[in-house]
N, C-alpha and C positions, 0 to 999 in steps of 0.2 A: 504494500500500500504506500503510494507516494502522495502524502498530504500536500506537499508543495506544488505538485502538478495536478492534483485532484484526479488521480488515475490509479489503476491497478496495472502492475508490470509483471509479466510472466517470463521467467528465465529457464534455460535448460540447466543441467547439472554442472556445466562449465561456466555458468553465470553469463551466458550470451542471451541477449534480449530476444524473445520469441514474438511477443505481442504486447501492445500497450493499448489500454481501453479506458475511456472516461474523460470527463471535463467538468468544469464548475457548473453547478445548477442543482435543481431539485427533482429532475425527471429520471427515467431509467438510464443507467450507466452514467449518471451525473452525481457529483458529490459536493457537499457543502460543509466545510470545517470552519467554525467561527474562530477558533484559536488553535492554530496548527502547532503551537509549542507545547500543547498539553497532551500530546499523544492520542488525539481524538479518533484517528482512523484505525479501527481494529479489523483484522482480516483473519478468517478461519477457513479451513478447507475440510470438506466432509469426506466420507469414505468413497464417494464417487468422483472425487476431485472437483466438485463444484465449489465455488468461492462465495463465502458469506462475508459481506462488508458491513460494518457497523459504524455509524456516525454518532459519537457519544452525545454531544450537546443537542443534536437533532432527534436523538432516540429513534433513529431510522435504520432499517436493515434492508439490504438488497441481496438476494440469492442469485448468483450469476453463473451461467453455464461455463463448464470447465475450459472451453476454448475462448472465453471472454466475448462471445458473439451476441449474447442476449441475456436479458434478465428473466429469471424463472419465478421470482417472487419479490415483492416490493411492498413494505408496510412500515408503519410507524407505531411505536409503543406509546401508551398513554401515561407512562411513568418516566421518571429520570432513571436511566440505566447506567450502572457502573461498568459491567463487563458481560460478555456473552460466551457461550460454549455450545458446540454442536454435539448432539448425542446420537444414540441409535434410533432407527426408524424415523429419521428426519426430524427428531425433536430439537428444539432450540431452548436453551436455558439462559435466562437473563437475571443478573443480580441487580435488584432495583431497591430504591428507597421506599419503604412502606410509610414511615412517619419519622419525625426527628429521632436520631440515635438508634434506628432500627433498619435492618435490611432484610429483604426476602430473595429467595430464588424462585422466579416465575417460570413455569414450563409451558411451552407453546408447541403446536404441531408444525409441520413443514409449510403450512399455509399461513402461519402467523396467528392462528386462533388460540386464545388463552385456554389452558387446561386446568392448572392448579398452581398453588404456591406452597412453599415450605421454608424451613430455616428461620422461623420468626423469633427465635431466641438469640439470634446472632447480633449482639448489640455493639455499636460503635460509638465512640465519644471523642472525636478529634477536637483540637483547640478551636475556640470560637472564631478565630481568623483563618482557619484552615479552608482553602478553596474547595467548594463542593464539587467542582468539575474534575478534580484529580480523582481517578478511579481507585479508591483505597480498598475496595473489596473485589476479589477476583475468584473466578471459578475455572476448572478444567475438568474434562471428561475423558476417562481412559477407554480402552477398546472393549471392555466388558460393560460399559455404561455407568460405572461408578463415578460420582461427582466429588471433586475436592473443592472445598470452600475455604478461603483464606482472607483474613484482614491484614493489609500491609503493615499495620502498626503493631501487630502482636505475633508471637510465634505459635499461636493456637491454630490447629487444623481441625476441620470437620470433613468427614467422608460420608456421603449419602448413597443410597441405591438410586437407580434411574427414576424410581417412582417417588423419591423424596423421603425414604426411611433413613433416619440417622443410624449409621453403623459404627462410626468411630468419632470420638471427640478427644483430642489430646493436645497438651501443651508440650512443644518440643523443648528439650533441655539444651539450650544454646551453650551452656558451660561444657556439656559433654560433646556437642556436635562441632562447634566452631573452634578454629585455631587462629582466628583473626582477633588480635588484642584490641583493635579499635572498635570492632563490633561488641565484644564482651565488655569493654569499658563503658560504652554507651548503654548496653542492656543492664549492667549492674546498677547504673544510676536510675534506671527506669523500669524496674521489674513489675510495677503495678500497671495493668492494662488500661487504667483510667488516666494515666499521666504520661505525657509525651514531651520530649524536648524539641524545641524548634530553634531555628537560627534565622536571622533576618537576611533577606535577599532583596535589595532595593526597598520597595514599599510593601512587599509581601513577605510571607514566611514559607519556608519549606520544611515539612515534617521529615525527620530522619526515619525512613522506612526500615523496618526489620526485614520484610519480604518485599522484593522489588517486582518479581514476575513469577508466574507459575505456568507449567505446561504438563503434558502427559506423553508417554510413548509406550505402546503395548499396555501391559497391566499397570505399569509404574507411573508415579507422579514425580515431578521435579520442582524444587523451589530455588529461585535465584535470590540469595540473601544479600543484604547490604554489604558492601565491600567485596562483592564478587566471589562468593562461595556457592556452589550448587549442591543441594541436598537431594539425594535420590530416596524416594519412599516407595514401599510396596503398597498394594491396594488396601492393606490393613493398617497403613500408617507407620510401619516400622522403617527406621532409617537403615539403609544398607550400605550407602557410600556417601562420602563428602568430597567434592572436587574443588580445589583451590585454583581459581582462574586468574592469572596474572594479566589483567586487562590493561593496567598502566603500561606494561612493557611494550604493548603493541600500539597503543593510541596516545600515550602521554597523559591520560586522564582516566579517572574512575568512571565506569559506566553509570548512567543515571537516566536522563530523559532521552527521548528519541530512540528508545531501545526496544527490540523485540527479541524473544528468547524461545528456542525450540530444541527438540532432540529428534534426530532421525539417524537410522543405521548406526546407533550407539555413538553418534557424534553430538556434542553440545554446541549449539549454534547461537552466536550473538550477532544480531544485525543492528548497527548503530545508525544514528540520524545523519551521519556524514558519509553515507553510501559505502560503508565498510562491513564486511562479514568476517567473523572469526569462527573457525571450526576447531574446537578443542577435542582431541581424542584421548589424551592422557592428562595427568595433573600438571605436567610441566611443558607440554608441547601444544602448539597451535599453528594453524594454517590461516593466513590472512588473504582475503580476496576482496577486490574492489569491484563494485557494480559500475556499469556504464549505461545508465538509463537515457 
C-alpha cells in the first residue's frame, strides 16, 4: 500500500513492479488518506490472494481482485476502526471503539454484513492527549482461524476462536522474554497497564508502545516489540522464540512509523516508509532490498 501515491503496488519475489492500481478519491480503486503519516493504509491478503485495503480514518474497506483489475466489495463501517484481519470463509474482523476506554472485535461476512461482536472486556486507557487515530489495538488471524488481540500499550495477549470464544488470556513476562535493556527499563517504570509514559514531539505526544505490530504465519503469531525484538507465539500463546533485529544497523534509525511487518517462508519481513524491505532469516543476518515503485 503506497499512501503517498494512493495506490496498491504488486511486486514479484524479486521486488520488480508487476502492476500499480489506484488514485485519490472515494470510488472503486480510489483511496483517501487524510493523514498519511499515521499509517492509515492497511493492506491484507486473503487465502485466494485477493487484496483487502482498509482506510483507517474513513473506516472504509475495499476487497480487490488479486490481479488488481476490479473491486469485488466496497463498504464503509459505521464505527471508528483500529485494525482489520481476514479470517476463514471470507470473514472480516475489525477492532472498533465501542465506547470510551473500550474496544470490540466486530465480525462481518465477505459482503460486509455485520454478524456479531466480542472482546468487550478489552479495556484501554491511553493518556488524555493520546491521538485517537493511532491504531493502538491490533488483531491477527492464523491459518486455523484463531484470532490474536493485542493492545500496543501492554504486553497482554488474548486469543479467541473464529466465533469469538476467549481461549487464552495472558500477560507476557517481558523480564523473561526480552534482552533489550531499554525496553525493560521502560517497562519496569510502567508495569501498571493504566499508566503510560509519553514524551513530547512538537505539539503532540507519542506513546512508547510495548507492541508495535502483530502478524501470523501458519499456526503461529508474531509480535514486533518496541526496540525491534520479534516474539514468536504458538496458537496457545506460548513463547517459542525471540529474535533480536538489528534495525539500526541497516537504516541508521529504530523502526517506528511507516512500518509494516510480516512473516513468510520463515523469513521476518520489515517494510519501512522509505521504500526499504529487510528480510531477517536469523538473529544476526538480514537481506536489504529497495523497492522501485
